[in-house]
LOROMI-101338 format. One line per 5 residues: number of its first residue (from 1); for each residue x, y, z of N, C-alpha, C, CB. Coordinates in steps of 0.02 Angstrom, whole numbers, plus 50000, padded with zeros to 5 digits. Glycine has a CB too. Layout:
<nodes>
NUM = X:Y:Z:X:Y:Z:X:Y:Z:X:Y:Z | ...
</nodes>
This chain:
<nodes>
1 = 49746:48889:49480:49769:48954:49504:49844:48951:49516:49731:48976:49569 | 49880:49000:49489:49952:49003:49498:49968:49034:49566:49985:49044:49441 | 50024:49013:49594:50046:49042:49657:50074:49112:49647:50098:48997:49691 | 50110:49121:49592:50141:49185:49578:50087:49235:49555:50196:49178:49524 | 50091:49296:49580:50044:49349:49564:50079:49404:49525:50011:49377:49629
6 = 50048:49429:49473:50077:49484:49435:50067:49550:49473:50044:49488:49364 | 50105:49600:49454:50098:49666:49485:50028:49695:49473:50152:49715:49458 | 50002:49684:49413:49934:49708:49397:49883:49676:49444:49917:49693:49323 | 49887:49611:49451:49840:49576:49496:49850:49598:49568:49849:49500:49490 | 49913:49607:49588:49927:49628:49657:49897:49696:49671:50003:49629:49670
11 = 49905:49743:49624:49877:49810:49635:49801:49808:49639:49899:49858:49580 | 49770:49766:49598:49697:49759:49601:49675:49731:49669:49671:49712:49545 | 49711:49682:49695:49694:49653:49759:49707:49703:49816:49735:49588:49771 | 49761:49741:49812:49774:49792:49863:49719:49843:49865:49842:49826:49851 | 49693:49862:49807:49639:49911:49804:49575:49885:49835:49627:49932:49732
16 = 49565:49819:49833:49505:49789:49864:49508:49793:49940:49499:49716:49842 | 49568:49785:49967:49575:49785:50040:49584:49714:50065:49515:49818:50074 | 49625:49707:50116:49642:49641:50143:49581:49604:50169:49694:49648:50199 | 49535:49638:50200:49477:49606:50229:49432:49572:50179:49438:49655:50268 | 49439:49589:50116:49396:49561:50064:49429:49504:50025:49374:49615:50016
21 = 49487:49484:50046:49524:49432:50010:49517:49365:50044:49598:49451:50003 | 49517:49312:50004:49519:49245:50033:49588:49234:50063:49502:49190:49979 | 49595:49183:50104:49660:49171:50135:49713:49157:50082:49656:49111:50183 | 49697:49117:50032:49745:49100:49980:49766:49162:49940:49716:49046:49933 | 49718:49204:49923:49734:49266:49886:49776:49312:49929:49670:49301:49864
26 = 49759:49318:49993:49799:49359:50038:49871:49333:50042:49767:49360:50109 | 49879:49267:50048:49945:49237:50051:49985:49250:49988:49939:49161:50064 | 49953:49242:49930:49986:49257:49866:50008:49330:49863:49939:49240:49807 | 49965:49375:49887:49982:49446:49888:50042:49459:49934:49922:49488:49911 | 50041:49429:49993:50097:49439:50040:50162:49413:50011:50082:49403:50107
31 = 50160:49356:49977:50220:49329:49945:50245:49377:49890:50206:49260:49915 | 50199:49405:49852:50218:49452:49800:50250:49514:49831:50156:49472:49758 | 50221:49539:49885:50248:49599:49917:50318:49588:49945:50201:49623:49972 | 50332:49526:49964:50400:49511:49989:50454:49521:49937:50402:49439:50014 | 50436:49509:49874:50487:49513:49822:50481:49575:49778:50483:49452:49779
36 = 50428:49613:49783:50417:49668:49736:50419:49736:49770:50350:49659:49700 | 50473:49772:49762:50481:49839:49791:50429:49888:49763:50551:49865:49777 | 50416:49885:49699:50368:49931:49668:50298:49923:49699:50364:49920:49592 | 50277:49862:49711:50211:49851:49740:50209:49871:49814:50191:49777:49733 | 50264:49861:49850:50267:49885:49919:50260:49961:49921:50333:49863:49954
41 = 50292:49995:49874:50286:50068:49870:50215:50088:49852:50336:50096:49819 | 50186:50052:49804:50116:50066:49785:50069:50059:49845:50094:50019:49727 | 50079:50007:49883:50037:49995:49942:50046:50051:49993:50055:49928:49974 | 50107:50071:50006:50120:50126:50054:50087:50191:50031:50195:50136:50064 | 50093:50206:49966:50063:50267:49940:49987:50263:49944:50086:50279:49868
46 = 49959:50206:49927:49886:50198:49930:49860:50207:50001:49865:50129:49904 | 49896:50179:50050:49876:50185:50120:49880:50258:50142:49920:50141:50165 | 49932:50294:50120:49939:50364:50138:49882:50405:50108:50008:50392:50114 | 49865:50392:50046:49811:50429:50013:49744:50415:50047:49807:50410:49939 | 49732:50352:50065:49670:50336:50101:49666:50372:50168:49664:50260:50112
51 = 49722:50376:50202:49724:50410:50267:49708:50484:50259:49794:50401:50299 | 49738:50515:50209:49725:50586:50195:49652:50597:50178:49770:50612:50138 | 49626:50555:50135:49555:50561:50114:49508:50554:50174:49538:50509:50061 | 49522:50505:50218:49479:50496:50278:49480:50559:50321:49502:50435:50318 | 49539:50586:50333:49544:50645:50376:49510:50706:50344:49617:50661:50391
56 = 49517:50714:50278:49486:50771:50245:49410:50765:50245:49512:50777:50174 | 49385:50705:50233:49313:50694:50232:49283:50705:50302:49296:50623:50207 | 49320:50686:50354:49294:50693:50421:49296:50766:50446:49333:50649:50469 | 49327:50810:50406:49328:50881:50425:49388:50900:50468:49267:50898:50461 | 49432:50853:50482:49491:50869:50522:49540:50909:50479:49524:50804:50549
61 = 49578:50951:50512:49631:50985:50475:49687:50934:50465:49657:51050:50513 | 49721:50941:50410:49773:50892:50394:49840:50926:50385:49754:50852:50332 | 49891:50898:50413:49959:50925:50409:49995:50895:50348:49999:50910:50474 | 49990:50930:50292:50020:50906:50230:50096:50905:50234:49997:50948:50172 | 50124:50951:50272:50197:50952:50279:50222:50889:50315:50219:51015:50318
66 = 50186:50867:50366:50203:50806:50401:50200:50746:50354:50157:50795:50462 | 50146:50743:50315:50139:50688:50266:50197:50689:50217:50071:50693:50229 | 50214:50748:50192:50269:50755:50145:50334:50729:50175:50276:50828:50123 | 50349:50748:50237:50409:50726:50271:50409:50649:50279:50416:50759:50340 | 50353:50622:50302:50349:50550:50313:50359:50511:50248:50282:50532:50344
71 = 50328:50534:50194:50335:50499:50130:50406:50505:50104:50286:50528:50079 | 50436:50563:50111:50506:50570:50089:50552:50524:50128:50529:50644:50096 | 50542:50520:50194:50583:50476:50235:50574:50403:50215:50566:50485:50309 | 50511:50384:50203:50496:50314:50187:50526:50294:50120:50421:50303:50187 | 50520:50338:50070:50540:50320:50003:50612:50338:49986:50495:50351:49954
76 = 50646:50376:50029:50715:50393:50013:50764:50349:50050:50728:50464:50030 | 50740:50309:50098:50785:50266:50136:50809:50208:50092:50751:50239:50199 | 50874:50191:50097:50901:50136:50056:50874:50067:50076:50975:50135:50061 | 50855:50059:50139:50828:49993:50160:50753:49994:50154:50850:49977:50233 | 50728:49953:50110:50655:49948:50100:50631:49886:50137:50637:49945:50025
81 = 50577:49894:50174:50550:49835:50208:50488:49810:50174:50534:49851:50280
</nodes>
């Protein structure tokens, strides 16, 4: 098993969820996220979509304007974490 993870593999692992990963796979994913801006953005977007889906399924009203503002702030800032 290689230590370096491809973006394709990282996105597949992110879609599985952290709780379903072995420690080594989780560590490889974390190392990949440290160096890959595109995958960090993919993860943030996936988490936002999951949050929206959970709230919509539960019957809560959802503030799409707030989500839009938060996503714009997160993805327009020059400093990416």
